[in-house]
C-alpha positions as CSV (number, residue, x, y, z in Angstrom):
1,X,4.6,-31.4,-21.6
2,X,8.0,-29.8,-20.5
3,X,6.9,-30.0,-16.9
4,X,6.4,-33.8,-17.0
5,X,10.0,-34.2,-18.5
6,X,11.4,-31.9,-15.8
7,X,9.6,-33.9,-13.0
8,X,10.9,-37.2,-14.5
9,X,14.5,-35.9,-14.7
10,X,14.3,-34.5,-11.0
11,X,12.9,-37.9,-10.0
12,X,15.7,-39.9,-11.8
13,X,18.3,-37.4,-10.3
14,X,16.8,-38.0,-6.8
15,X,16.9,-41.6,-7.2
16,X,20.6,-41.6,-8.4
17,X,21.6,-39.4,-5.5
18,X,19.8,-41.5,-3.0
19,X,21.3,-44.7,-4.4
20,X,24.7,-43.2,-4.2
21,X,24.4,-42.1,-0.6
22,X,22.8,-45.5,0.4
23,X,25.7,-47.3,-1.3
24,X,28.3,-45.2,0.5
25,X,26.6,-45.7,3.8
26,X,26.3,-49.4,3.4
27,X,30.1,-49.7,2.7
28,X,31.3,-47.2,5.2
29,X,34.2,-48.7,7.2
30,X,33.7,-49.4,10.9
31,X,35.3,-47.2,13.5
32,X,38.6,-48.5,14.8
33,X,37.7,-49.5,18.3
34,X,41.4,-50.0,19.5
35,X,41.9,-46.2,19.2
36,X,38.5,-45.0,20.1
37,X,37.8,-43.6,23.6
38,X,35.5,-45.9,25.5
39,X,32.2,-44.7,27.0
40,X,32.6,-46.8,30.0
41,X,35.6,-48.6,31.8
42,X,34.8,-51.2,34.4
43,X,35.4,-55.0,35.1
44,X,33.4,-57.7,33.6
45,X,31.8,-58.6,36.9
46,X,30.5,-55.1,37.5
47,X,29.1,-55.0,33.9
48,X,27.4,-58.4,34.3
49,X,26.0,-57.3,37.8
50,X,24.5,-54.1,36.3
51,X,22.5,-56.2,33.7
52,X,21.6,-58.9,36.3
53,X,20.4,-56.3,38.8
54,X,18.4,-54.0,36.4
55,X,18.4,-55.0,32.7
56,X,16.3,-52.1,31.5
57,X,18.4,-49.5,33.3
58,X,21.6,-51.2,32.0
59,X,20.3,-51.3,28.5
60,X,19.6,-47.6,28.7
61,X,23.1,-47.0,29.9
62,X,25.3,-49.4,27.9
63,X,23.4,-50.4,24.7
64,X,25.2,-49.4,21.7
65,X,28.1,-47.8,23.7
66,X,31.8,-48.6,23.5
67,X,32.7,-50.4,26.7
68,X,36.1,-51.5,27.9
69,X,35.9,-54.4,30.4
70,X,38.7,-56.3,32.3
71,X,38.2,-59.9,33.2
72,X,39.2,-63.5,33.4
73,X,38.8,-65.7,30.4
74,X,36.4,-68.4,31.2
75,X,35.7,-70.0,27.9
76,X,37.0,-69.7,24.3
77,X,35.0,-70.7,21.2
78,X,36.2,-70.6,17.5
79,X,33.5,-69.2,15.2
80,X,32.5,-70.4,11.7
81,X,33.6,-67.2,10.2
82,X,37.1,-67.4,11.4
83,X,36.7,-65.2,14.6
84,X,36.6,-66.2,18.1
85,X,34.3,-65.6,20.9
86,X,35.4,-65.6,24.6
87,X,33.4,-65.3,27.9
88,X,34.9,-63.2,30.6
89,X,33.8,-64.6,34.0
90,X,30.7,-62.8,35.6
91,X,29.5,-63.1,39.0
92,X,27.9,-66.4,38.3
93,X,30.0,-69.5,37.3
94,X,27.9,-70.1,34.0
95,X,27.4,-66.7,32.8
96,X,29.5,-63.6,32.1
97,X,30.5,-61.2,29.3
98,X,30.5,-62.6,25.7
99,X,33.1,-60.8,23.7
100,X,32.9,-61.6,19.9
101,X,36.1,-60.9,17.8
102,X,35.9,-60.7,14.2
103,X,39.5,-62.1,13.6
104,X,41.1,-65.1,15.3
105,X,42.9,-64.1,18.6
106,X,45.1,-66.3,20.8
107,X,43.7,-66.3,24.4
108,X,44.2,-68.7,27.3
109,X,41.6,-69.8,29.8
110,X,42.3,-68.2,33.2
111,X,44.2,-65.4,31.8
112,X,43.3,-61.7,32.8
113,X,42.6,-59.5,29.7
114,X,41.1,-56.2,28.8
115,X,38.6,-56.0,26.0
116,X,36.9,-53.1,24.2
117,X,33.6,-53.7,22.3
118,X,30.3,-52.3,21.5
119,X,27.5,-53.5,23.9
120,X,24.7,-55.1,22.1
121,X,22.6,-56.4,25.0
122,X,22.0,-59.2,27.5
123,X,20.6,-62.7,27.1
124,X,22.2,-64.8,29.8
125,X,25.5,-63.2,29.0
126,X,26.2,-59.5,28.3
127,X,27.2,-59.4,24.7
128,X,30.0,-57.2,23.2
129,X,30.5,-57.0,19.5
130,X,33.3,-56.1,17.2
131,X,35.8,-56.7,20.1
132,X,39.4,-55.7,20.2
133,X,42.0,-56.3,23.0
134,X,42.6,-52.9,24.6
135,X,45.9,-51.3,24.4
């Protein structure tokens, strides 16, 4: 009988520890991208070209990595959650690098900027998430 109680206590302790670790990981703050060292530094047209030429190879190289790109603002869109999404001009007039900012930023179409964000893939535009303006 004591072994069943011991097993139950161990199971409950394991669940409590697992729940605590899960909660802490879920609420872990994101890395500050403005002070992080980028994995790649290039211009928006070169990044777009890499994905346009060989998407599989570019995914292997850039996906999930911190990328710093320099480019010309082609389009600005306010998001419903208070952020802003901008498109940096790529090689084609309609497509480029989509940079999603969590907080509102003031940009002007035609201005040259440098953005740092986490590459999340390619679907007509190359997508960078959690973007910040690079220092």
